N, C-alpha and C positions, 0 to 999 in steps of 0.2 A: 796374420791371416790374410791381410790384403795382398801381401807379396805372394803368398801361396796361390791365391785365387788368380792373380795376374799371371803368374807362371803357368798355371794350369790352362788358362785361356790361350796363352801363346803356344803352348805345346799342342793344344787341341787344334789350333789353326794350322800348325805345321802338319799334324796328322791328317787333316782334311786335304791339304795339298797333295799328299802322297797316298791318298786312300785307294787309288786304283792299283796299288802294288800289293794286292792281296789275292790269294787264290779264288776267294769267293767272288770278288768283283771282276776279276779277269775272266772267269768262266761265265758269269751271268750278265755282264754288261755288254751292250752292243758296241761294235767296233767304233762307230762314229763318236759315241760318248767317251770311250777310252781315249780316242784321239784328241777330243776337246780337253780332257783332264791333262793329257800330256802337253798340249799346247799351252795351257795355263801354267804348267810347271816350268816350261821353257821361258815364259815371260818372267817368272819370279826368280829363276836360277839361271839366267842366260849366260853367266860367266862359267858355269860348270856343265851345263847341258845344252846341246844344240838341237835344231829342228828335226834331226834324224830320229829322235826318240819317237816321233809320231809314227814313222814307218816301222820302227822297231817294236812298238807296242802292238801294232796290228799283226806283225809276224809272230811275236811271242804269244799272243792270245791263242793262236791255233796250236802252237807248240806246247803251251801250258797244260792242255788237256792230257797230253801223253806223258809229260815229264814231272808234273807236280804230284805229290803223294795224295793230296785230297783238297777239298774246297777250303779247308782251314789253313792253307799255306800262307805263311807270313812273308814279309820282304826278305827276311833271312833265308827262308826256304827257297824263295825265287832266286836269290843270289847264289845259293849253293847249287841249285838245279842248273843254272846257267853255266857255272864252273864245271859241274860234273859232266854235262853233255857237251862241253867245249863250244858254247855259243858266244864266247867272248868277242870274237871278231864280228859277229852279226848283231850283237846287242851292247855295244860299249856304253852308250848313253843310259841304257836301262840299268847296267851295272853301276854306273855313277849315281843314278837316282836312288838305287837301293842303298848304296853306301852312305849317301847323304842322309837319307831318312834314318838309317840305323845308328848314325853317330850324332844326330841332332839332340836327343835327350840328355846327352852328356853335359850340355851347357847348363842344366839346372842343378848339377851336382854341388856347386858352391853353396847354394841355399840349403840343401839337405845337410851338407857338412856343417854349416853354421848351427843348425838345430841339434845335430849330434854333439857338437862341442858344448852347447848350452846345457844339454842333458848331463854331460859329464861334470860341468862346473857347478851347476846348481843342484847339489845333492841334498839329502834330507838335513844334514848338519849345517848346511849353508842356506837354508831356506829363508832366513830372515835378511838376506843380502838386499841392499837397495838396488833399484833399477840401474842407476848410473854405474855403480860398482860392478854389477853383473855384466852390463854392456862392455865396460872397459876390460874386464877379465876375459870376456869372450873374444874381443878383438885381439888381445895379447895372445890368447891360446890359438886362434885361427892363424894369425900372422907370426907363428913361432919362429920361422926362419929369420925374420927381421928382428924379433925379440932377442934371439940368441946373439946377435951382432951388436946389441946396445952396450955402450960403455957406461956402466953405472956410476963411475966416478964423475963423469961429465954431468949426468942427470942429477946427482946429489949436489954438485957445485952450483948448477943452474937453479935448483930448488932452493938452496941455502941463500943464494944471492937475491932471489925474489922475496923470500920470506923473512930475511934477516931484519931485525929492528936496530935502528941506530941508537947506540947508547950515548947519552949525553953526560959529560963530565961536569 
């Protein structure tokens, strides 16, 4: 639960950074406030987005009224509208910002995948499994590409050498 809360907070922080990329805020927010949001975004993502986004957001605010379907437009709707109306050359940083925002949530997929694997592993019949065994089984299942490459003969020999008892004559 702690990991889920932490990931949710981080995802919320990212969403706050890109909040101005919605039809609702583009239409209702003043230009100066949008410019401030864009400037803050440039500071955080300076390797991907440059200062021109500040001018692009002002230009796009006035275009958005005509080209966006409604106030509930998302970053994906904005990106599609920019492509549809061929505003690529006038809003390249805005396109980059939309793409960044739309691909960020993918980073939490590994945590979700872990929970899915746990659900598959811990079935009703295996509900008495200890925590340590469940954790180890989950790791083996998640890292199945590595697991397939394990040479079990080496594992057995290593285990036997560690657990063998010396027999005294």
